[in-house]
C-alpha positions as CSV (number, residue, x, y, z in Angstrom):
1,X,-60.2,78.0,29.5
2,X,-61.7,75.8,25.8
3,X,-60.8,77.0,22.7
4,X,-64.1,78.3,20.8
5,X,-64.2,75.9,18.1
6,X,-63.1,77.0,14.2
7,X,-66.3,77.2,11.7
8,X,-65.9,75.9,8.6
9,X,-67.9,75.9,5.9
10,X,-66.9,73.0,3.2
11,X,-68.6,73.9,-0.3
12,X,-68.1,70.6,-2.5
13,X,-69.6,67.9,-3.4
14,X,-66.9,65.8,-4.0
15,X,-67.2,62.9,-1.0
16,X,-63.5,61.7,-0.5
17,X,-62.3,65.0,0.2
18,X,-64.6,66.0,2.4
19,X,-63.8,63.4,4.8
20,X,-60.7,64.0,4.1
21,X,-60.2,67.3,5.3
22,X,-62.8,66.1,8.1
23,X,-60.0,64.0,9.6
24,X,-57.4,66.3,8.9
25,X,-59.1,69.6,10.7
26,X,-59.7,67.0,13.8
27,X,-56.2,65.9,13.9
28,X,-54.9,69.8,14.0
29,X,-56.7,70.9,16.5
30,X,-59.6,69.3,18.1
31,X,-62.0,71.9,18.1
32,X,-63.2,72.2,14.4
33,X,-66.5,72.1,13.4
34,X,-67.0,70.9,9.6
35,X,-70.5,72.2,8.3
36,X,-70.7,70.8,4.6
37,X,-73.2,72.1,1.5
38,X,-72.5,70.4,-2.0
39,X,-73.7,72.9,-4.1
40,X,-73.9,77.1,-5.3
41,X,-77.5,77.7,-4.8
42,X,-76.8,76.1,-1.1
43,X,-73.4,77.5,0.2
44,X,-74.6,81.2,-1.0
45,X,-77.3,80.2,1.2
46,X,-75.6,79.1,3.9
47,X,-72.7,82.0,3.4
48,X,-75.3,84.9,3.6
49,X,-77.2,83.6,6.7
50,X,-75.2,81.4,9.1
51,X,-71.2,83.1,10.6
52,X,-67.9,80.8,9.6
53,X,-64.6,81.2,10.7
54,X,-63.5,80.0,7.0
55,X,-65.1,79.3,4.1
56,X,-63.6,76.4,1.8
57,X,-65.3,76.7,-1.8
58,X,-64.3,74.0,-4.7
59,X,-64.5,76.6,-7.9
60,X,-66.5,73.3,-10.3
61,X,-69.1,73.6,-6.8
62,X,-72.0,71.9,-9.3
63,X,-69.1,69.5,-11.5
64,X,-69.4,65.9,-11.7
65,X,-68.5,64.7,-8.0
66,X,-66.6,68.4,-6.5
67,X,-64.3,68.1,-10.3
68,X,-62.8,64.9,-10.5
69,X,-62.4,65.6,-14.7
70,X,-58.4,66.7,-14.9
71,X,-58.8,67.6,-18.0
72,X,-56.4,71.1,-18.7
73,X,-57.9,74.4,-18.3
74,X,-55.8,76.5,-19.3
75,X,-57.6,78.9,-22.3
76,X,-61.3,77.7,-21.1
77,X,-63.9,80.5,-20.4
78,X,-63.5,81.2,-16.1
79,X,-66.7,80.7,-15.2
80,X,-67.7,83.8,-12.1
81,X,-71.4,83.0,-11.7
82,X,-72.1,79.8,-10.2
83,X,-68.6,78.4,-9.3
84,X,-67.1,78.7,-6.2
85,X,-65.4,82.4,-7.2
86,X,-69.1,83.5,-7.2
87,X,-69.2,82.4,-3.4
88,X,-66.0,84.0,-3.1
89,X,-66.8,87.2,-3.7
90,X,-70.2,87.1,-1.6
91,X,-68.5,86.7,1.8
92,X,-66.2,89.6,0.5
93,X,-69.1,91.8,0.3
94,X,-70.4,90.8,4.0
95,X,-66.4,90.8,5.0
96,X,-63.2,91.5,3.7
97,X,-61.1,89.6,5.8
98,X,-62.8,86.3,6.6
99,X,-60.6,83.5,5.8
100,X,-62.0,81.7,1.9
101,X,-59.7,78.7,0.5
102,X,-60.5,78.2,-3.4
103,X,-59.6,74.6,-3.8
104,X,-60.6,72.4,-7.0
105,X,-59.9,69.2,-8.4
106,X,-59.4,70.7,-12.6
107,X,-57.3,73.7,-12.1
108,X,-55.7,76.5,-14.3
109,X,-53.8,79.8,-14.8
110,X,-56.8,81.8,-15.6
111,X,-58.7,80.1,-12.2
112,X,-55.8,80.6,-10.5
113,X,-55.9,84.8,-11.7
114,X,-59.2,84.8,-11.2
115,X,-59.3,83.7,-7.4
116,X,-55.8,86.1,-6.4
117,X,-57.9,89.2,-7.9
118,X,-61.0,88.1,-5.7
119,X,-58.7,88.1,-2.8
120,X,-58.9,84.4,-2.0
121,X,-56.7,83.6,1.2
122,X,-55.5,80.7,-0.6
123,X,-55.9,78.7,-3.5
124,X,-54.7,74.3,-3.7
125,X,-55.2,71.6,-6.6
126,X,-56.9,68.2,-5.0
127,X,-54.6,65.6,-5.5
128,X,-55.3,62.7,-8.2
129,X,-55.8,60.3,-5.1
130,X,-57.1,59.0,-1.9
131,X,-53.4,59.5,-0.6
132,X,-52.3,63.0,-2.3
133,X,-55.9,64.4,-0.9
134,X,-54.7,63.1,2.5
135,X,-51.6,65.6,1.7
136,X,-53.5,68.8,0.1
137,X,-55.9,68.6,3.2
138,X,-53.3,67.8,5.7
139,X,-51.6,71.5,4.6
140,X,-54.8,73.1,4.1
141,X,-55.9,72.1,7.3
142,X,-52.6,73.6,8.9
143,X,-52.8,77.2,7.1
144,X,-57.3,77.4,8.1
145,X,-55.8,77.1,11.8
146,X,-53.5,79.7,10.9
147,X,-55.5,82.1,9.1
148,X,-58.0,81.6,11.6
149,X,-56.1,82.8,14.4
150,X,-55.2,85.4,12.4
151,X,-58.2,86.4,11.6
152,X,-59.9,86.2,15.3
153,X,-56.8,88.2,16.0
154,X,-57.6,91.1,14.2
155,X,-54.0,90.5,12.4
156,X,-56.2,89.6,9.1
157,X,-55.3,92.1,6.8
158,X,-51.6,91.1,7.2
159,X,-52.4,87.6,7.3
160,X,-54.3,87.5,3.8
161,X,-51.2,89.4,2.1
162,X,-48.6,86.6,3.7
163,X,-50.6,83.7,2.4
164,X,-51.5,84.6,-1.6
165,X,-47.6,86.6,-1.2
166,X,-46.8,82.7,0.0
167,X,-49.0,80.8,-3.0
168,X,-48.0,82.9,-5.6
169,X,-43.9,83.5,-4.6
170,X,-43.5,79.3,-5.3
171,X,-44.7,79.5,-8.4
172,X,-41.4,78.9,-11.1
173,X,-43.4,81.0,-13.3
174,X,-43.0,85.0,-13.1
175,X,-46.7,87.0,-11.8
176,X,-48.1,90.4,-11.5
177,X,-51.0,92.0,-10.8
178,X,-52.5,94.9,-12.2
179,X,-55.1,97.8,-11.5
180,X,-57.7,100.0,-14.3
181,X,-54.6,102.2,-14.3
182,X,-51.9,99.5,-15.3
183,X,-50.6,100.2,-11.5
184,X,-49.0,97.4,-10.0
185,X,-50.9,96.1,-7.3
186,X,-49.0,92.8,-6.7
187,X,-45.6,90.8,-8.7
188,X,-44.7,87.8,-7.3
189,X,-40.0,87.5,-6.5
190,X,-39.2,86.3,-10.0
191,X,-41.3,89.5,-11.5
192,X,-40.2,91.6,-9.1
193,X,-36.3,89.8,-10.2
194,X,-36.7,90.4,-13.7
195,X,-38.1,94.1,-12.8
196,X,-35.0,95.2,-11.9
197,X,-32.6,93.9,-14.8
198,X,-31.1,96.5,-16.7
199,X,-29.7,96.0,-19.7
200,X,-29.1,92.6,-18.9
201,X,-27.5,93.1,-15.2
202,X,-29.8,93.3,-11.3
203,X,-29.1,95.9,-8.6
204,X,-28.7,93.9,-5.5
205,X,-29.7,95.5,-1.8
206,X,-25.7,96.3,-1.5
207,X,-26.3,98.2,-5.1
208,X,-24.2,95.5,-6.2
209,X,-24.6,94.6,-9.6
210,X,-26.1,90.9,-10.5
211,X,-26.6,89.1,-14.0
212,X,-30.0,89.2,-15.5
213,X,-30.4,85.9,-15.5
214,X,-29.4,85.0,-12.3
215,X,-31.9,87.4,-10.7
216,X,-34.9,86.0,-13.1
217,X,-34.8,82.3,-11.5
218,X,-35.1,83.6,-7.9
219,X,-32.6,86.4,-6.2
220,X,-35.0,88.5,-3.8
221,X,-32.6,90.6,-3.5
222,X,-35.0,93.1,-5.3
223,X,-38.2,94.6,-3.1
224,X,-41.2,93.5,-4.5
225,X,-43.2,95.7,-2.3
226,X,-41.4,98.8,-3.1
227,X,-43.2,98.5,-6.9
228,X,-46.7,98.2,-5.8
229,X,-48.1,101.3,-6.8
230,X,-45.6,101.8,-9.8
231,X,-46.8,101.6,-13.6
232,X,-46.4,98.3,-15.1
233,X,-44.0,100.2,-18.3
234,X,-42.0,101.9,-15.1
235,X,-41.4,99.0,-13.9
236,X,-40.6,97.0,-17.4
237,X,-39.4,99.8,-19.3
238,X,-38.0,97.3,-21.8
239,X,-41.5,96.1,-22.4
240,X,-43.1,98.0,-23.7
241,X,-43.3,98.6,-27.7
242,X,-43.3,95.0,-28.1
243,X,-45.9,91.9,-28.9
244,X,-45.9,91.8,-25.3
245,X,-47.6,95.2,-24.9
246,X,-49.7,95.0,-27.7
247,X,-51.5,91.2,-26.5
248,X,-52.0,93.8,-23.1
249,X,-53.8,96.0,-24.5
250,X,-55.7,93.8,-27.0
251,X,-57.0,91.5,-23.8
252,X,-57.4,95.0,-21.9
253,X,-60.0,95.8,-25.1
254,X,-61.4,92.4,-25.6
255,X,-61.9,90.8,-22.5
256,X,-60.7,87.8,-23.0
257,X,-56.7,86.3,-22.9
258,X,-53.9,86.4,-24.6
259,X,-50.8,85.3,-25.1
260,X,-47.3,86.9,-26.8
261,X,-44.0,85.9,-27.4
262,X,-41.0,88.5,-26.7
263,X,-37.5,89.1,-26.3
264,X,-37.2,90.5,-23.7
265,X,-33.6,92.5,-24.1
266,X,-32.0,93.9,-20.0
267,X,-32.6,89.6,-19.2
268,X,-31.2,88.2,-22.9
269,X,-34.0,86.2,-22.5
270,X,-37.2,85.4,-24.9
271,X,-40.4,85.2,-22.0
272,X,-43.7,83.8,-23.3
273,X,-46.7,85.8,-21.4
274,X,-50.5,84.5,-21.0
275,X,-52.7,87.3,-20.0
276,X,-55.1,87.3,-18.2
277,X,-58.0,90.8,-17.9
278,X,-60.7,91.3,-15.4
279,X,-63.7,93.8,-14.6
280,X,-60.5,94.8,-11.9
281,X,-57.5,95.7,-13.9
282,X,-54.7,92.4,-15.7
283,X,-53.0,89.1,-14.6
284,X,-49.9,88.1,-16.5
285,X,-48.0,84.9,-15.9
286,X,-45.0,84.6,-17.4
287,X,-42.0,82.2,-18.3
288,X,-38.9,81.9,-19.4
289,X,-38.6,80.2,-23.2
290,X,-35.0,81.4,-23.6
291,X,-33.8,77.6,-24.4
292,X,-37.3,76.4,-26.2
293,X,-36.8,79.2,-28.9
294,X,-33.6,78.5,-29.4
295,X,-33.6,75.1,-30.0
296,X,-36.5,76.3,-32.7
297,X,-34.4,78.1,-33.8
298,X,-31.4,75.0,-34.4
299,X,-33.1,73.4,-35.8
300,X,-35.3,76.3,-38.6
301,X,-30.8,76.6,-39.0
302,X,-29.9,73.0,-40.1
303,X,-33.3,72.6,-42.2
304,X,-31.7,75.5,-43.8
305,X,-28.1,74.0,-44.6
306,X,-29.5,70.9,-45.3
307,X,-31.7,72.6,-48.1
308,X,-28.3,74.3,-49.3
309,X,-26.4,70.9,-48.8
310,X,-28.8,69.3,-51.3
311,X,-29.1,72.1,-53.7
312,X,-25.6,72.1,-53.8
313,X,-25.5,68.3,-54.8
314,X,-28.1,68.6,-56.9
315,X,-27.0,71.1,-59.3
316,X,-26.9,69.4,-63.1
317,X,-24.4,71.7,-64.9
318,X,-22.1,72.6,-62.2
319,X,-18.9,71.0,-62.5
320,X,-17.5,68.8,-59.5
321,X,-14.9,70.9,-58.6
322,X,-17.7,74.0,-59.2
323,X,-19.3,72.1,-55.7
324,X,-17.0,70.9,-53.6
325,X,-15.9,74.8,-53.7
326,X,-19.7,75.8,-52.5
327,X,-19.6,73.2,-50.1
328,X,-16.2,74.5,-48.3
329,X,-18.1,77.8,-48.2
330,X,-20.9,76.7,-46.6
331,X,-19.3,74.7,-43.9
332,X,-16.9,77.7,-43.1
333,X,-20.0,79.4,-43.0
334,X,-21.7,76.8,-40.5
335,X,-19.0,76.0,-38.1
336,X,-17.5,79.6,-38.5
337,X,-14.2,78.6,-39.8
338,X,-11.7,80.6,-41.3
339,X,-10.5,77.6,-43.8
340,X,-11.8,74.6,-45.3
341,X,-9.3,72.0,-47.4
342,X,-10.2,69.2,-49.5
343,X,-6.9,67.6,-49.9
344,X,-5.4,64.6,-51.4
345,X,-3.1,62.2,-49.6
346,X,-0.3,60.5,-52.3
347,X,2.1,58.8,-50.1
348,X,4.1,61.2,-46.9
349,X,2.6,64.3,-49.6
350,X,-0.3,66.1,-48.6
351,X,-1.8,68.0,-51.5
352,X,-4.2,70.4,-51.7
353,X,-6.7,69.6,-54.6
354,X,-9.9,72.7,-53.7
355,X,-8.9,75.4,-50.8
356,X,-11.3,78.1,-49.7
357,X,-8.9,79.9,-46.9
358,X,-9.3,83.4,-45.4
359,X,-6.2,83.2,-44.4
360,X,-3.8,83.1,-47.9
361,X,-2.0,80.2,-46.2
362,X,-3.2,77.5,-48.7
363,X,-3.6,77.4,-52.5
364,X,-4.6,74.7,-54.4
365,X,-1.5,72.7,-55.5
366,X,0.1,73.9,-52.0
367,X,2.2,70.4,-51.0
368,X,3.2,70.0,-47.2
369,X,4.4,66.9,-45.3
370,X,1.9,64.7,-43.9
371,X,3.1,64.1,-40.8
372,X,2.8,68.3,-39.7
373,X,-0.8,68.3,-40.6
374,X,-4.0,67.3,-38.4
375,X,-5.2,65.4,-41.5
376,X,-2.2,62.3,-40.4
377,X,-4.2,61.6,-37.3
378,X,-7.8,60.9,-40.1
379,X,-6.0,59.7,-43.1
380,X,-3.7,57.1,-40.1
381,X,-6.7,56.0,-38.4
382,X,-9.9,56.5,-41.7
383,X,-11.4,58.1,-38.8
384,X,-12.8,61.2,-38.6
385,X,-11.8,65.1,-36.3
386,X,-12.4,67.1,-34.2
387,X,-10.8,69.2,-31.3
388,X,-12.5,72.0,-30.0
389,X,-8.6,73.2,-28.7
390,X,-5.5,71.8,-30.1
391,X,-3.6,73.4,-27.4
392,X,-5.2,70.8,-25.2
393,X,-3.7,68.0,-27.7
394,X,0.4,67.1,-27.1
395,X,-0.1,65.7,-30.5
396,X,-1.7,67.8,-32.6
397,X,0.2,71.1,-30.3
398,X,3.9,69.9,-31.4
399,X,2.9,69.4,-35.3
400,X,3.9,72.8,-37.3
401,X,-0.1,73.0,-37.9
402,X,-0.3,75.0,-34.3
403,X,3.4,76.2,-33.9
404,X,3.9,77.9,-37.3
405,X,0.2,78.0,-38.9
406,X,-1.7,78.8,-35.1
407,X,-4.3,75.9,-35.7
408,X,-5.9,76.1,-33.2
409,X,-9.1,74.6,-34.1
410,X,-9.9,71.5,-36.3
411,X,-12.7,69.4,-38.2
412,X,-12.1,66.8,-40.5
413,X,-13.1,64.2,-42.2
414,X,-11.6,61.5,-44.4
415,X,-12.7,61.0,-48.0
416,X,-12.8,57.4,-48.9
417,X,-11.8,55.8,-52.8
418,X,-13.1,52.2,-53.5
419,X,-12.3,51.6,-50.1
420,X,-9.1,53.5,-49.8
421,X,-8.3,56.4,-48.3
422,X,-8.1,59.5,-51.0
423,X,-7.4,62.4,-48.6
424,X,-9.7,64.3,-46.1
425,X,-12.4,66.9,-45.8
426,X,-11.7,69.2,-43.0
427,X,-12.0,73.2,-41.8
428,X,-9.7,74.5,-39.4
429,X,-9.4,78.3,-37.7
430,X,-6.4,79.7,-35.7
431,X,-9.0,80.9,-32.5
432,X,-10.3,78.2,-30.6
433,X,-13.5,77.4,-29.5
434,X,-15.3,77.7,-26.3
435,X,-17.5,74.0,-26.8
436,X,-16.6,71.5,-28.2
437,X,-17.8,70.5,-32.2
438,X,-21.4,69.3,-31.7
439,X,-22.3,66.1,-32.9
440,X,-24.7,67.6,-35.9
441,X,-21.4,69.8,-37.0
442,X,-19.2,66.8,-37.3
443,X,-22.1,64.6,-39.0
444,X,-22.5,67.3,-41.8
445,X,-18.3,67.4,-42.2
446,X,-18.8,63.9,-42.3
447,X,-21.2,63.9,-45.1
448,X,-19.5,66.1,-47.2
449,X,-16.6,63.8,-47.0
450,X,-18.8,60.7,-48.2
451,X,-20.3,62.4,-51.0
452,X,-17.0,64.0,-52.5
453,X,-15.6,60.3,-52.2
454,X,-19.0,58.9,-54.1
455,X,-18.1,61.4,-56.5
456,X,-14.5,61.1,-57.1
457,X,-15.3,56.6,-57.0
458,X,-18.3,57.5,-59.7
459,X,-16.0,60.1,-62.2
460,X,-12.7,57.6,-61.8
461,X,-15.6,54.7,-62.5
462,X,-16.8,56.8,-65.4
463,X,-14.0,57.8,-66.6
464,X,-12.8,53.7,-67.0
465,X,-15.7,52.6,-69.1
466,X,-14.6,55.4,-71.2
467,X,-11.5,53.8,-71.5
468,X,-12.7,50.7,-71.7
469,X,-15.2,51.5,-74.2
470,X,-12.7,53.2,-76.8
471,X,-10.6,49.8,-76.8
472,X,-13.6,47.5,-77.1
473,X,-14.4,50.1,-79.7
474,X,-11.4,50.4,-81.7
475,X,-10.4,45.8,-81.0
476,X,-14.3,45.5,-82.8
477,X,-13.8,48.4,-86.0
478,X,-10.4,46.0,-86.3
479,X,-12.1,42.8,-86.0
480,X,-14.6,43.7,-88.4
481,X,-12.2,44.4,-90.5
482,X,-10.5,41.8,-91.0
483,X,-13.2,38.9,-91.0
484,X,-15.0,41.3,-94.1
485,X,-12.4,40.7,-96.3
486,X,-12.3,37.4,-96.2
487,X,-16.1,36.8,-95.9
488,X,-16.0,39.4,-99.4
489,X,-13.5,37.1,-101.0
490,X,-16.4,33.4,-100.3
491,X,-18.6,35.7,-101.1
492,X,-17.1,36.0,-103.8
493,X,-16.1,33.1,-105.2
494,X,-19.3,31.8,-103.9
495,X,-21.2,33.5,-106.9
496,X,-18.3,32.7,-109.7
497,X,-18.9,29.0,-109.3
498,X,-23.0,30.0,-109.6
499,X,-22.4,31.3,-113.1
500,X,-20.9,27.1,-114.0
501,X,-22.4,25.4,-111.5
502,X,-26.3,25.0,-110.3
503,X,-26.5,23.4,-106.8
504,X,-28.6,24.5,-104.2
505,X,-25.4,24.3,-101.3
506,X,-24.2,27.0,-102.6
507,X,-27.8,29.3,-102.0
508,X,-26.6,27.8,-98.6
509,X,-23.8,28.9,-98.1
510,X,-24.6,32.1,-100.0
511,X,-26.8,32.5,-96.8
512,X,-24.2,31.6,-94.3
513,X,-22.3,34.3,-96.3
514,X,-25.0,36.8,-95.0
515,X,-25.6,36.0,-92.1
516,X,-21.8,36.6,-91.4
517,X,-21.7,39.3,-92.5
518,X,-24.9,40.8,-90.2
519,X,-23.3,39.3,-86.7
520,X,-20.3,41.5,-87.9
521,X,-22.2,44.8,-88.3
522,X,-24.2,43.2,-84.7
523,X,-21.1,43.3,-83.4
524,X,-19.7,46.9,-84.0
525,X,-22.6,48.5,-83.3
526,X,-22.8,46.4,-79.8
527,X,-19.4,47.3,-79.3
528,X,-20.2,51.0,-80.3
529,X,-23.4,51.3,-78.1
530,X,-23.1,48.5,-75.6
531,X,-26.3,46.6,-74.4
532,X,-28.6,49.0,-74.9
533,X,-31.4,48.2,-78.7
534,X,-31.6,51.5,-80.0
535,X,-33.8,50.6,-83.1
536,X,-36.9,48.3,-83.1
537,X,-39.1,47.2,-84.9
538,X,-41.9,44.5,-84.8
539,X,-40.9,41.4,-85.9
540,X,-42.3,38.0,-86.5
541,X,-41.3,35.2,-84.0
542,X,-42.0,32.3,-86.7
543,X,-40.3,34.1,-89.2
544,X,-37.3,34.8,-87.2
545,X,-37.3,31.0,-85.7
546,X,-36.8,29.5,-89.4
547,X,-34.6,31.3,-90.3
548,X,-32.2,31.0,-87.1
549,X,-32.6,26.3,-87.5
550,X,-32.2,26.7,-91.1
551,X,-28.5,28.7,-90.6
552,X,-27.6,26.2,-88.2
553,X,-26.1,23.4,-88.2
554,X,-28.7,20.9,-86.6
555,X,-28.6,17.4,-87.9
556,X,-30.9,15.2,-87.7
557,X,-33.0,17.7,-84.7
558,X,-36.5,18.3,-85.9
559,X,-38.5,21.7,-84.6
560,X,-41.5,22.1,-83.5
561,X,-43.2,25.0,-83.4
562,X,-46.8,26.4,-83.6
563,X,-47.9,30.3,-84.9
564,X,-45.4,32.8,-82.2
565,X,-47.0,35.9,-83.3
566,X,-45.2,39.0,-83.8
567,X,-42.4,40.6,-81.3
568,X,-40.9,44.4,-80.8
569,X,-36.6,44.3,-80.9
570,X,-34.3,44.0,-83.0
571,X,-34.3,41.2,-85.5
572,X,-31.2,40.7,-85.9
573,X,-30.4,40.1,-82.3
574,X,-33.3,38.0,-81.2
575,X,-32.3,35.9,-84.2
576,X,-28.7,35.2,-82.8
577,X,-30.7,34.2,-79.6
578,X,-32.7,31.8,-81.5
579,X,-29.5,30.8,-83.2
580,X,-28.0,29.9,-80.1
581,X,-30.2,28.1,-78.4
582,X,-30.6,25.5,-80.9
583,X,-27.5,25.6,-80.9
584,X,-26.5,24.1,-77.6
585,X,-30.0,22.2,-78.1
586,X,-28.6,20.4,-80.9
587,X,-25.3,19.7,-79.3
588,X,-26.0,18.7,-76.2
589,X,-29.5,17.1,-76.2
590,X,-28.1,13.7,-77.7
591,X,-28.7,11.9,-81.0
592,X,-32.0,13.2,-83.0
593,X,-33.5,15.2,-79.8
594,X,-36.6,17.8,-80.5
595,X,-36.3,21.0,-79.7
596,X,-39.5,23.0,-78.8
597,X,-40.2,26.8,-79.5
598,X,-43.7,28.3,-77.6
599,X,-45.1,30.5,-74.8
600,X,-46.2,28.9,-71.6
601,X,-49.4,29.6,-69.5
602,X,-47.5,32.4,-68.0
603,X,-47.1,34.1,-71.3
604,X,-43.3,33.1,-71.4
605,X,-41.4,32.4,-74.8
606,X,-39.2,29.3,-73.7
607,X,-36.7,27.3,-76.0
608,X,-36.8,23.8,-74.8
609,X,-35.3,20.3,-75.6
610,X,-36.1,16.6,-75.2
611,X,-32.8,15.7,-73.9
612,X,-31.2,14.8,-70.7
613,X,-32.0,18.3,-69.4
614,X,-29.4,20.2,-66.4
615,X,-28.4,18.2,-64.0
616,X,-29.9,20.2,-60.9
617,X,-26.5,20.6,-58.7
618,X,-26.0,23.0,-61.4
619,X,-28.4,24.8,-62.1
620,X,-28.1,27.8,-59.9
621,X,-24.5,27.6,-61.6
622,X,-25.7,28.4,-64.8
623,X,-26.2,31.8,-64.9
624,X,-22.6,32.7,-63.5
625,X,-20.8,34.2,-66.8
626,X,-18.2,32.0,-67.9
627,X,-20.1,28.8,-67.5
628,X,-19.6,26.3,-69.3
629,X,-19.4,22.0,-70.0
630,X,-17.5,21.9,-73.0
631,X,-13.8,22.7,-73.1
632,X,-13.8,24.8,-76.1
633,X,-17.2,27.2,-75.2
634,X,-17.7,30.9,-73.7
635,X,-20.3,29.3,-71.9
636,X,-22.8,32.2,-70.7
637,X,-21.0,35.0,-72.3
638,X,-22.0,33.9,-75.6
639,X,-24.8,35.1,-77.4
640,X,-27.3,34.2,-76.2
641,X,-26.3,34.6,-72.2
642,X,-28.6,35.9,-69.9
643,X,-27.1,39.7,-70.7
644,X,-29.2,40.1,-73.8
645,X,-31.9,42.4,-73.0
646,X,-35.3,41.6,-73.1
647,X,-37.5,42.3,-76.4
648,X,-40.5,43.7,-75.4
649,X,-43.2,41.5,-77.3
650,X,-46.1,42.3,-78.6
651,X,-48.7,38.7,-79.0
652,X,-51.3,40.3,-81.6
653,X,-51.7,37.1,-84.2
654,X,-50.0,34.0,-81.8
655,X,-51.3,31.1,-81.8
656,X,-53.8,31.7,-79.2
657,X,-55.3,34.8,-80.9
658,X,-55.2,36.5,-77.2
659,X,-56.1,40.2,-77.3
660,X,-52.7,42.7,-77.6
661,X,-49.9,42.7,-74.8
662,X,-46.8,43.2,-73.4
663,X,-44.8,40.0,-72.5
664,X,-41.8,39.8,-69.9
665,X,-39.8,37.2,-71.7
666,X,-37.9,36.0,-68.6
667,X,-36.6,32.2,-66.6
668,X,-39.5,30.6,-64.8
669,X,-38.8,28.5,-62.5
670,X,-36.6,25.7,-63.0
671,X,-35.0,25.6,-66.2
672,X,-36.9,23.0,-68.2
673,X,-36.1,19.5,-69.1
674,X,-33.5,20.1,-72.1
675,X,-32.6,23.4,-71.1
676,X,-29.2,24.0,-72.6
677,X,-26.4,26.2,-70.5
678,X,-26.3,28.4,-73.1
679,X,-29.7,29.0,-73.5
680,X,-30.0,30.1,-70.0
């Protein structure tokens, strides 16, 4: 007997999908007759006027080409008036068992929930390519055949229920549907498993307990059918009073979808629920987000730790020792360790400098043999060390730290000062850890150790600078005293000679002696205050240049200096600068040189001469400390070296008559012709 053809109505404007389904139906049964309409109005007319064995409708019937837009619809309002859902409802008004499949190219949880609530036989997502459509339509054709066969054999209700369960049980998320009285009308296997958890344990069919995590992952030992008709709050008592209940009630009151994230204590897990209300009840999708929540909490915790670390090391009023104590306390808290130490290694001696030890085994000043400690490996390898179970390390478990003190886990990093291992910064505990130290924990300890090393190095540098400054101050005081005594004698003799002799050379000598007194005072001030200019004033460059030229033995040299204007600086130091430049120019520029002082086009003050200049091969070296071409000179350690401060320049009144502006004194390109080494 020839089987009766299967009459299938397809309501979809997607030509590609229609062709693929037609081919699939032909391959599946060979006796299918598929009719097709393209819009909502035509679909409504067809289902209300023609008999069919199965209806397949696109959700977005009137959309572009049958719904090829793949954008996520989550959060969008479900169309129940002119979509495939309306076609589904109209079919159900006429026949509760007729197979109706809802397909869509842009589905969402809302659409899926609406399809289930409207009693769709099946809900399928289209593919994104012809190959995908072929796979989907092959599956759909098989399910159409099964559904129609069941429908025709008057077992429609059973087939319908199994088909819907199959859809939802394949979901990784949990699903629950309740009616207007909160009675469960359906829940999938994942939801049933969660309902079976009590205080973190589930009950299997034989009464034995299973972990809640195993149940939620898909253990089907909990009977889902037995929960149908049960109140949602009886099946999930621990959900009452949580954010989920508040969101559930809000969705029911407003008619709008809501979301909630809550901790479900029996499963010891965090869940994110999406709640979709409908006129007949509420659908709930939920998924386990414990891992995401824990990751977020861990990131926030690390941010708090780093902020605290910064607060500790940046506190200006706390001494170094106080900061280290706070770092040790922070490390103990983060790592869950009993003890934290800063040590100083002196040969084979392990000296505890600062300790935060809850066990009382160590205190500041304690000394032990380095070889007995775990820190010995850190010192010898100059690398960080993390051991979560020292008993598993044959070498470390044989040391006194484990044998006598019971240190079972350890994390430490070397403290390096001036390239050498100063000691260690470490934490330990008498209980081993179930898991290794994380990379972040090891990095945190390493960061603390690096800061300690930097601070120790900085303190040592400052101490050395203070010692050096004290020595320089003492030296300058002695030298200035020893120089002033003969200068005073010379100045007194000049005054005595003036009483009987009138000679202009005495005035020149007196000026030179006064200049030496100024230089001695400057040397003493420089030694005590360093290179920083403390007191500045308006300095007339024309006057200073003239005085510097007068007090320098210039021989037959000629000075060419037009109006230079005024600078702001230390007049004595500026004068010393010019004196050294003039002296070097005269000494190295040949016979009767011309020395020029002026401003170039970039407003840079320069001193140049018309001598042979610096050999090109030596131009980079002239800026090295101590460089000189003289056997007796001190090179760039002299008063005119590049180590002198650059004065800020006030150009008011200089020969170009420009407006008042600040100009830097700097080297510009290769040294001008005749610029001497000491002038660099």
